[in-house]
C-alpha positions as CSV (number, residue, x, y, z in Angstrom):
1,M,-42.1,141.0,49.6
2,T,-40.2,137.7,50.4
3,P,-41.6,134.3,50.5
4,R,-41.3,134.4,54.3
5,S,-43.3,137.5,54.7
6,L,-46.0,136.1,52.4
7,L,-46.4,133.2,54.5
8,E,-47.1,134.8,57.5
9,A,-50.6,135.5,56.1
10,F,-51.4,132.0,56.3
11,A,-52.3,129.8,59.2
12,L,-49.3,127.7,59.6
13,D,-47.9,126.8,63.1
14,F,-44.4,126.9,61.8
15,V,-42.5,127.8,58.7
16,G,-39.2,125.9,58.1
17,D,-37.3,125.6,54.7
18,V,-38.6,127.7,51.8
19,R,-37.1,127.5,48.4
20,P,-38.1,128.2,44.7
21,M,-40.0,125.5,42.9
22,R,-38.1,123.3,40.3
23,D,-41.1,121.9,38.6
24,L,-42.9,125.0,37.6
25,G,-45.9,125.0,35.3
26,N,-46.7,127.3,32.2
27,I,-48.8,129.9,33.8
28,N,-48.5,130.5,37.4
29,T,-44.5,130.6,37.4
30,D,-44.0,132.2,40.8
31,A,-44.0,129.6,43.3
32,F,-42.1,128.1,46.4
33,D,-41.8,124.8,48.1
34,V,-42.3,125.2,51.9
35,V,-41.4,123.2,54.7
36,G,-43.8,123.8,57.6
37,R,-46.5,122.7,60.3
38,W,-50.2,123.1,60.0
39,R,-52.8,122.0,62.3
40,G,-50.3,120.3,64.4
41,E,-48.6,118.1,61.7
42,S,-45.4,118.7,59.6
43,G,-45.8,118.5,55.8
44,E,-44.7,119.9,52.3
45,F,-46.8,123.0,51.2
46,I,-46.6,125.0,47.9
47,L,-46.7,128.8,47.8
48,Q,-48.1,130.1,44.5
49,R,-48.8,133.2,42.7
50,L,-51.9,133.2,40.7
51,N,-51.1,134.8,37.2
52,T,-54.1,137.5,37.1
53,D,-52.8,138.4,33.4
54,V,-54.3,134.9,32.6
55,F,-56.8,134.5,35.1
56,P,-58.4,137.9,35.7
57,Y,-61.0,136.6,38.3
58,P,-58.7,134.9,41.2
59,D,-61.6,134.3,43.7
60,R,-63.5,132.4,40.8
61,V,-60.6,130.3,40.3
62,M,-60.5,129.4,44.1
63,A,-64.5,129.0,44.1
64,G,-64.4,126.7,41.3
65,A,-61.4,124.5,42.8
66,V,-63.3,124.4,46.1
67,L,-66.3,123.1,44.5
68,W,-64.5,120.6,42.6
69,L,-62.6,119.3,45.9
70,K,-66.0,119.2,47.8
71,A,-67.6,117.1,44.9
72,Q,-64.6,114.7,44.6
73,D,-64.8,114.1,48.5
74,A,-68.4,113.3,48.1
75,A,-67.8,110.9,45.2
76,I,-65.1,109.3,47.0
77,R,-67.4,109.0,50.1
78,A,-70.1,107.2,47.9
79,G,-67.5,104.7,46.8
80,L,-67.2,105.9,43.0
81,A,-63.5,106.4,43.3
82,P,-61.2,103.3,41.9
83,R,-61.4,100.7,45.0
84,D,-58.0,99.3,44.4
85,A,-56.1,102.9,44.3
86,P,-57.2,105.1,47.1
87,W,-57.3,108.8,45.9
88,T,-56.1,111.6,47.9
89,R,-56.1,115.4,47.5
90,F,-54.2,118.7,48.3
91,E,-55.7,121.1,50.5
92,F,-55.7,124.9,50.4
93,V,-54.2,126.3,53.9
94,P,-56.4,129.2,54.8
95,T,-55.3,133.0,55.8
96,W,-55.4,134.1,59.3
97,T,-58.3,136.0,58.4
98,G,-60.3,132.8,56.9
99,G,-59.8,133.4,53.1
100,L,-57.9,131.5,50.6
101,L,-56.1,134.3,49.0
102,H,-53.5,136.7,50.1
103,R,-53.1,139.8,48.3
104,D,-49.7,141.3,48.8
105,D,-48.4,145.1,48.7
106,D,-49.0,145.2,44.8
107,G,-52.2,143.5,44.9
108,R,-51.0,140.1,43.5
109,A,-52.8,137.0,44.8
110,W,-51.2,134.4,46.7
111,R,-52.2,130.9,47.8
112,L,-51.0,128.1,49.9
113,M,-51.5,124.3,49.2
114,T,-50.2,121.1,50.7
115,R,-48.3,119.0,48.4
116,V,-49.4,115.4,47.9
117,P,-46.8,113.3,49.4
118,D,-44.9,110.1,47.6
119,A,-46.4,111.4,44.2
120,V,-44.8,112.0,40.6
121,A,-46.6,113.8,37.5
122,Y,-45.4,112.7,33.7
123,K,-45.0,115.3,31.2
124,H,-46.2,112.9,28.4
125,L,-46.9,109.2,28.1
126,L,-43.1,108.1,27.0
127,A,-42.0,109.4,30.4
128,V,-44.1,107.0,32.0
129,P,-42.1,103.7,33.0
130,E,-42.8,101.4,29.7
131,D,-44.3,98.5,32.0
132,R,-46.6,100.8,33.5
133,R,-47.9,102.8,30.5
134,R,-50.8,100.7,29.9
135,E,-52.2,100.8,33.0
136,S,-51.4,104.5,33.4
137,V,-53.7,104.9,30.3
138,R,-56.4,102.9,32.0
139,D,-56.2,104.8,35.3
140,V,-56.5,108.2,33.6
141,G,-59.8,106.5,32.0
142,R,-60.9,105.6,35.6
143,A,-60.2,109.3,36.8
144,I,-62.5,110.5,33.9
145,A,-65.1,108.2,35.2
146,L,-64.7,109.7,38.6
147,F,-64.9,113.3,37.2
148,A,-68.0,112.4,35.4
149,S,-69.6,110.9,38.6
150,M,-69.1,113.9,40.4
151,G,-71.6,116.0,38.7
152,R,-74.3,114.3,40.9
153,F,-72.7,116.1,43.8
154,A,-72.2,119.9,42.5
155,D,-74.5,122.5,41.9
156,V,-73.0,124.5,39.0
157,S,-75.8,127.0,38.7
158,T,-74.2,129.6,40.1
159,M,-70.6,128.9,39.1
160,R,-69.0,131.5,36.8
161,P,-66.1,130.7,34.5
162,S,-62.7,131.6,35.7
163,L,-61.5,131.9,32.1
164,P,-64.2,134.0,30.4
165,G,-64.5,132.4,26.6
166,Y,-62.6,129.2,27.7
167,R,-64.2,126.0,26.1
168,D,-66.7,128.1,23.9
169,G,-66.6,126.3,20.8
170,V,-69.4,128.8,19.4
171,G,-67.0,131.7,20.2
172,Y,-63.8,129.7,18.8
173,F,-65.6,129.2,15.1
174,A,-66.9,132.8,15.2
175,Q,-63.1,133.9,15.9
176,L,-62.0,131.9,12.8
177,R,-65.0,133.2,10.6
178,S,-64.0,136.6,11.5
179,V,-60.2,136.2,11.0
180,L,-61.0,134.8,7.1
181,A,-63.1,137.8,6.8
182,E,-59.9,139.8,7.7
183,S,-61.7,141.9,10.3
184,V,-59.4,144.4,11.9
185,T,-62.0,146.5,13.8
186,E,-64.6,145.6,16.3
187,E,-67.3,147.0,14.0
188,E,-65.9,144.9,11.2
189,A,-66.0,141.8,13.5
190,R,-69.6,142.3,14.9
191,A,-71.0,140.3,11.7
192,H,-69.2,137.3,13.3
193,R,-70.6,137.4,16.7
194,V,-68.1,139.4,18.7
195,P,-69.3,139.2,22.2
196,I,-71.4,142.1,23.5
197,A,-71.2,141.4,27.2
198,E,-68.2,143.5,28.5
199,E,-66.6,140.5,30.5
200,L,-66.5,138.4,27.6
201,R,-65.5,141.1,25.2
202,A,-62.5,142.4,27.5
203,A,-61.3,138.5,27.5
204,T,-61.7,137.6,23.7
205,G,-62.5,140.7,21.9
206,S,-59.0,140.8,20.3
207,L,-59.3,137.2,19.3
208,Y,-62.0,138.4,16.4
209,L,-59.3,140.5,14.9
210,L,-56.3,140.5,12.7
211,G,-52.9,141.1,14.6
212,C,-50.5,141.1,12.0
213,P,-50.3,142.7,8.4
214,L,-53.1,141.5,6.1
215,E,-50.9,140.1,3.3
216,E,-49.3,137.8,5.9
217,T,-52.5,136.4,6.9
218,R,-53.4,136.4,3.1
219,R,-50.0,134.3,2.6
220,R,-50.9,131.9,5.3
221,R,-54.5,131.3,4.4
222,R,-53.0,130.3,0.4
223,D,-51.1,127.6,1.9
224,P,-53.0,124.5,0.6
225,A,-52.5,122.4,3.6
226,I,-54.1,125.1,5.7
227,A,-56.7,125.9,3.1
228,K,-57.7,122.1,3.3
229,A,-58.1,122.2,7.1
230,I,-60.0,125.2,7.0
231,E,-62.5,123.5,4.5
232,D,-62.6,120.6,6.7
233,V,-63.3,122.1,9.9
234,L,-65.8,124.4,8.7
235,S,-67.8,121.6,7.1
236,D,-67.5,119.8,10.5
237,E,-68.6,122.5,12.6
238,P,-72.0,120.6,14.1
239,L,-69.9,117.9,15.2
240,A,-67.3,120.2,16.7
241,L,-70.2,121.7,18.7
242,T,-71.6,118.3,20.1
243,I,-71.3,119.3,23.8
244,R,-72.8,122.8,23.5
245,I,-75.7,121.5,21.2
246,G,-76.2,118.9,23.7
247,L,-76.4,121.3,26.6
248,D,-78.6,123.7,24.6
249,Q,-81.2,120.8,23.8
250,G,-81.2,119.5,27.3
251,T,-79.8,116.0,26.2
252,L,-76.6,116.6,28.2
253,R,-76.6,117.8,31.9
254,P,-74.2,120.9,33.1
255,T,-71.6,119.2,35.2
256,P,-68.2,120.5,36.5
257,I,-65.3,119.9,34.5
258,H,-61.6,119.9,35.3
259,G,-60.9,121.8,32.1
260,D,-57.4,120.4,31.4
261,P,-57.0,116.7,32.0
262,K,-53.7,116.3,30.5
263,L,-51.4,113.6,31.7
264,E,-49.1,115.8,33.9
265,N,-52.2,117.1,35.9
266,F,-52.7,113.6,37.4
267,L,-50.2,112.5,40.2
268,F,-49.1,109.0,40.4
269,D,-48.0,107.2,43.4
270,T,-44.5,106.5,43.6
271,G,-45.3,103.0,45.2
272,T,-47.9,101.5,43.6
273,G,-47.7,103.7,40.1
274,R,-51.4,104.4,40.3
275,I,-53.3,107.8,40.0
276,K,-53.8,109.3,43.5
277,A,-54.8,113.0,42.8
278,A,-55.8,115.5,40.3
279,V,-54.0,118.6,40.2
280,D,-54.4,122.2,38.5
281,L,-58.0,123.1,39.2
282,D,-57.6,126.5,37.7
283,T,-59.8,125.9,34.9
284,V,-62.8,124.3,36.8
285,M,-66.1,125.4,35.0
286,P,-69.5,124.3,34.2
287,L,-69.8,122.2,31.1
288,N,-70.4,118.6,30.8
289,W,-67.9,115.8,31.9
290,L,-67.6,114.8,28.1
291,A,-65.4,117.8,27.6
292,D,-62.8,116.0,29.7
293,W,-63.1,112.9,28.4
294,G,-62.5,114.2,24.8
295,D,-59.6,116.2,25.9
296,A,-58.1,113.2,27.5
297,V,-58.4,111.4,24.4
298,R,-56.9,114.2,22.4
299,S,-53.9,114.3,24.6
300,L,-53.1,110.6,24.9
301,A,-54.2,109.2,21.6
302,N,-51.6,111.4,19.7
303,P,-48.1,109.7,20.5
304,A,-46.2,112.1,18.3
305,G,-47.5,115.2,20.1
306,E,-48.9,118.4,19.0
307,K,-45.3,120.0,17.6
308,E,-44.5,117.1,15.1
309,S,-44.1,118.6,11.8
310,D,-44.0,115.5,9.7
311,L,-47.8,114.8,9.3
312,R,-47.2,111.3,8.2
313,K,-45.9,110.5,11.9
314,I,-49.5,111.7,13.0
315,R,-51.7,108.8,13.8
316,F,-54.8,108.1,16.2
317,D,-53.6,105.5,18.7
318,R,-56.6,103.3,18.7
319,E,-54.7,101.1,21.7
320,A,-54.6,104.1,23.9
321,Y,-58.4,105.0,23.0
322,D,-59.5,101.5,23.9
323,G,-57.3,101.6,27.4
324,L,-58.9,105.0,28.3
325,L,-62.5,103.6,27.6
326,E,-61.5,100.3,29.1
327,G,-60.5,102.2,32.4
328,F,-63.6,104.4,32.2
329,L,-66.0,101.4,31.7
330,S,-64.6,99.3,34.6
331,S,-65.5,102.1,37.1
332,S,-69.3,101.5,36.3
333,P,-70.0,105.1,36.3
334,E,-74.0,105.5,36.5
335,L,-74.2,108.2,33.9
336,P,-77.1,109.0,31.4
337,E,-77.1,106.5,28.4
338,L,-77.3,109.4,26.3
339,E,-73.9,111.0,27.5
340,V,-72.1,107.6,27.3
341,A,-73.4,107.0,23.7
342,A,-71.8,110.3,22.9
343,M,-68.1,109.7,24.0
344,P,-66.9,108.8,20.6
345,R,-68.2,111.9,19.1
346,A,-67.2,114.0,22.1
347,A,-63.5,112.9,21.5
348,L,-63.8,114.0,17.7
349,A,-65.3,117.2,18.8
350,Q,-62.5,118.2,21.5
351,I,-59.9,117.4,18.6
352,L,-61.6,119.6,16.2
353,E,-62.3,122.3,18.6
354,Q,-58.3,122.4,19.3
355,C,-57.6,122.7,15.8
356,V,-59.9,125.5,15.1
357,R,-58.3,127.5,17.9
358,F,-54.8,126.5,16.7
359,L,-56.1,127.7,13.0
360,A,-57.4,131.0,14.1
361,D,-54.6,131.9,15.9
362,Y,-51.9,131.1,13.2
363,L,-54.2,133.1,10.6
364,R,-54.4,136.3,13.0
365,G,-50.7,136.5,13.7
366,D,-50.1,134.2,16.9
367,T,-51.5,136.5,19.3
368,Y,-52.8,134.0,21.5
369,Y,-50.6,131.2,21.6
370,R,-47.7,133.5,21.4
371,L,-44.1,132.1,20.3
372,G,-41.3,132.0,22.5
373,L,-37.8,133.0,21.3
374,T,-36.7,129.4,20.5
375,D,-39.9,128.6,18.8
376,P,-40.2,128.1,14.9
377,P,-42.1,130.9,13.2
378,D,-44.7,128.4,11.9
379,L,-45.4,126.5,15.3
380,N,-49.0,127.3,15.3
381,R,-49.2,126.0,11.8
382,T,-47.8,123.2,12.7
383,R,-50.1,122.6,15.9
384,A,-53.1,123.4,13.5
385,L,-52.4,120.7,11.1
386,V,-51.3,118.0,13.5
387,Q,-55.1,118.5,15.1
388,W,-56.5,118.4,11.8
389,R,-54.8,115.3,10.9
390,L,-55.4,113.8,14.4
391,F,-59.1,114.5,13.6
392,V,-59.1,112.7,10.2
393,E,-57.3,109.8,11.6
394,A,-59.5,109.6,14.7
395,K,-62.8,110.1,12.9
396,R,-62.0,107.1,10.5
397,V,-61.3,105.0,13.5
398,I,-64.1,105.8,15.9
399,A,-66.7,107.6,14.1
């Protein structure tokens, strides 16, 4: 089907120019820029196909996004957004039948969203104009404070994760242990908590098993740097599970999380340079806002990036951490003291959790973070060691 024929399913008053998007993401890669009119007003839209190979439950994706947007609206009405930088947001354009997804003749799921006007995204902090970087980091801290405050406006009790197994620290450690035990069958992996529930097993069962020859896994494991990283992360497992333990013990509340609060998922106003919106709501799920906080720290406090092979260049940027914290606290979010006190530990936990994911994938043969044609064969080794080094540095600075 052509983009124009797909657009006929959505409640637009008029469709003008339609062209392939240039700024595609990494997952939902079929997308088009659309000029049109909706509810009597002209504007720009994004027509996008949801990648159901990654997100097999597109209705859950949309339900989570809608919950997030409603909670955000409520928080803004309550005056919890930064007062000097008004927030906006995109909207989903419904179909003529009232839904938010359109299935094409091949069963693929499409959605149509308004494009936030006068906004720009940055792939990484160095892409931000130098005179704006410090304030941009603080702005991300303010955004995380808004996210944290949204928990009081959202009932997550009925939410179902759009990506089963995502942010499951217990599962990630179980996968690492299963790979270290050289499991090649589900029966062998059962000793390492391979999921019993059909949905979770379908999504993550293969991640408990070797995906490369046994000798290759053993070769990778003999690497002294990898061996040291394995030893360290296993010894710090309780720290990595900070949020899960807090939820189980009732010291943390279940709240919605964005799930991927990296810099490029924030839109900055082209005039003021301030954050005006958050996008990419595909991984909204119930957990606790500390997961978003920790992941923002993990992303912004590592100026060398996750693909830097020279570990001597990996450092924990205390200035970026302090900027995030300053922005967060300047918003004065009303949150339980136990949650705020856990912020440094949550940051360490998210760094360590990502290290475990990269380690397990490197050892099992790069079956999750698959390598591209131009990627070096040891890319996931590099990623794992970068997170390990970042964790060591961060633990020294903020523990």
